[in-house]
N, C-alpha and C positions, 0 to 999 in steps of 0.2 A: 283394251276392249271394255266397254261398259254395256252390261245386258240386264235389264230390269225384267224379271220373270214372273211378274205378278200384277197384272192390271186388268181393269174392268171398263166395259163400255155399256151404253145404253141397251144393249141386247140383254143385259141383266139389270144390275142395280147401280151402275155407273151413270154419270150424267151427260157423257160426251158420246156421239156416234163413233163407231168404230174408226172412221176416216179421220176424224179429228183426234182421237188418241193416237193414231200413227203420226199425225203431224206435230203434236206435242212431244211424242217420243223423239222425233227428229230434232226439234227445237231444244229438247233438254240434252243434247249431244250423245244421244244413245246410239250404240252401234247395233244392239238386237233388243227386241222387246217380245214378250209373250202376251197374248191375249187370252186371258182365263176367266171368262164369264162363268157365272154360276150354272152349272149342270147344262151348259149349251154351248155349241159352236156356231150359233147363228150369226155371230158378227164376224167371223173369220174371212168370209168371201169378201165382204166390204173393206175389211181392213187390207187384204191382200191387193185388192184392186186400187187402193189409194196409197200404197207404199211409197214412201219418199226415196228417192236414190240414195244408195248408201245404207239403208236400213234394212235388217233382217227381221222377219216375223217367225217366230215359233207359235204355231197353231196349238191351243189347248183349252182346258176348261177347269174350274174348281168344282170338284166333285164332292157332294155330300155324303158323309159318312156318321156313324155313330158308334162310339165305343165306351162301354161301361156307363151307359146313360148319359154321356156328354156328347155334344156336337163336336165333330171332327172333320176337317176338311182336307182333301187330297188334290194338290195340282197335278193334273194329268196333262203330258205333252206329247206331241208327235205320234198320236194313235191314228189308226184308220177311222175316220169318222163314219165310214159306210158300214162298220162292224155292227151287226144286227142285234147282238145282245147288249153291247154296251149302249147303243143308241136307245134300246128298249128301256133299259133302266133309267137312263137320263131323262126319259120321256115320263116315267112314271114319278121320278122325283119333281119335275116340273109341274105335273098335274097336281100332285098333293101340295105343292107350295101355295096353290090357289085356295084349296081346302083350309089350309092353315092359316092364310092370310084372312079369309072371311071369319074364321073363328076368333082370331085376334081382334078383328074390328068389332065382333059381337061383344067380345071381353071389354074392350074399351068403352063401347056404349053403355055397358053395365056399370062402369066406373064414372060414367058421367062425361065422357070425352066425345064431343059432337064431330065424329068422322064416321063417314060412310064407306061402304065397299065401292060404291060408284066413284068416290073421290079418289080412292087408292087406285082403283082400275084405270082412271084417267090419267094419273100421275105415271103408272107403269106403262101405259100404251100396250105395245106388242111384245114388251120386254118380259124375261122371267121375273115374276114378283118376287119381292123380297121384303125384309123388315125395313131397308131404308126408305122404301115407297111409303109404308105406313108411318115412318118417322116424319117424313116431309108433309104428309097430310095432317098429322098432330101439330106440326109447327104452324101450318097454314091456319089451322083452327084456333090457334093460340093456347092450346092445351100445354105446350112446351114452347120456350123461347127460341129454341134451334134444334134441328133434327137430332143432333148427338145427344141431347138431354132426354131423348125417348128411350135410350139403351141402359135403363138402370132397373133396379128391382121394384121400383114403383110403377113401371110401365113395361117396356117390351124387351128388356134386358133378359139373358138366359136365366130362367127360373122366376122371372118377374110376375107381377100380378096379372098381367095381360098376355104372357108368353104361352105359346102353344108349340108343342113338338111336332116334327113332320117326318114323313117317310124318308129314311136314309138308309145307305148300305153299310153292311158290316165292313169294316175297312180290309179285312183279308180278302173278302170277295171282290171289292173295289179294285184292289191292287191286281187281283187275278184277271179281272175284266179287262183292265187296261192292257195288262201284259199280253193278253190273248189277242188284243187289237194291235199290237206291235208298238205299244207306247211305253211311258216310263211315268212313275209317280214320285212325287215329292211331299212330304208332310208339311202342310201349310202352317205358319206361325203358332208352333206348338206351345211355346212357353212352359217351363218345368212346372208351374203350378196347374197347367191344364192336362199335360200329357206326361205321365211318369217315364223314367228311363227303362223301366222293365217293359212298358207298353211300347215305346219306340223300338226297343230291341225285338219284341215280338213281332212288330210289323217289318222290320228289316230281314227277320228270318223268313218271312213270306213273300219277299220281293221287292220291298220299298227301296227305292234307289237313292233318295236324297232327302234332307231335311232343311227346311227355310230357316237359316240361321239370322240373316241380316233382314230384319223386318222392323217398321217403325214402333211396334208394341214391344219389342225386346229391348231390355236394357242391358248394359254391358256385362253384368253377371250372368244374364240369361243366355248372352251370346256366347260367353266363354263356356258355360256348361254345355250348350248344344255343340259346339265346336269340338270339344274334346270327346263328347259321347259319339258324334258322327264320326269321328277319326277312329275310335275304337271299333264301331260297327261297320266300317267301310262304306258310310253314307257320304253322298256328295253334299257339300255345304253351299246352299244357294241364297240368293237374296233378290228381294223385290219390294217395291213401294206399296203395294196393295192399293193403288190408286183407283179412285172412284169419281175422278173429276173434281168439280167444286164441292162435292159432298165430304171430300176428304182433303181439300185445300189444295188441289192441283199439285200433287207431290210426285208426279212421275219422275223417275230417275234419281230420287233421293236416297234409294237403297238398291245396290246392284250386286250381281253375281260375278265372282273372279273369273278371268278368262278360262283358267284351267278347269273349272268346275263346269262352265257352259260347255266347253268342248267334251268334257268327259259325259255329261248327260246325252248330249246329241249323239254321241257314238254308240249309245245304248239302245237307240230306237230304231225300230224297222218298219213301223206302220206308216210314217209320213216323213217328209223332209222339211227343214227350214226353208222359208220362201224370201227371196232376195231380189231386191230392185237394183239391177246393174246399169251402167251407163249404156246408152244406146251405140 
């Protein structure tokens, strides 16, 4: 079984519509895929409606949190999307993303980058706005040669000259909100340089279910560290490509979750169920 539990669509900062993400997942030979757009489940219905035969969809989202003044992401799966408190917090995060993007555009203008909010908003459309939309506008303006070059200390990388923080949840509260909605949380692409063993242990103590071990940003040493730590803490070791369509080189299916880990995660959820397309 091959399950990619971390993908994005144009409901947030991916480049492809949810239906196309599902088609690409099937073409990559996946058995299961999670749609985890940033702070939204807006793409889940379209993904489910376009689900190819034989592919299972795990509804989810990548929830923004902040720990010790650093950005931290939690992959939330199989929660009840109608849960009022979780939905309200996700909405607050999405609204502040707009304020943050406007402020970053203003900072870029002060640095001589000819990018406007109108250009960024046009790229984002109805999606949850994120830094990749700003990066694409910067590349279109010629300020950088490609969008990935915007994510540096010179521009909009974390702590960079044009970087602006945004509203995000305390991770313990975020884990509690997802649990109350019947869902499960996995710490996304932590990397030992970003999140310490003690911090991960603290999150495990308040209900974190898993840690994303198999991710394109993790080298072998990081994977080994996270596997051992997860084993000690009783966390499920997951994997996902963090695919954003053409923005990340169409890499869906390049990192996957072991079958045992997939089934262990699903068994912990009570808020929603995986969605499958079966033969008629």
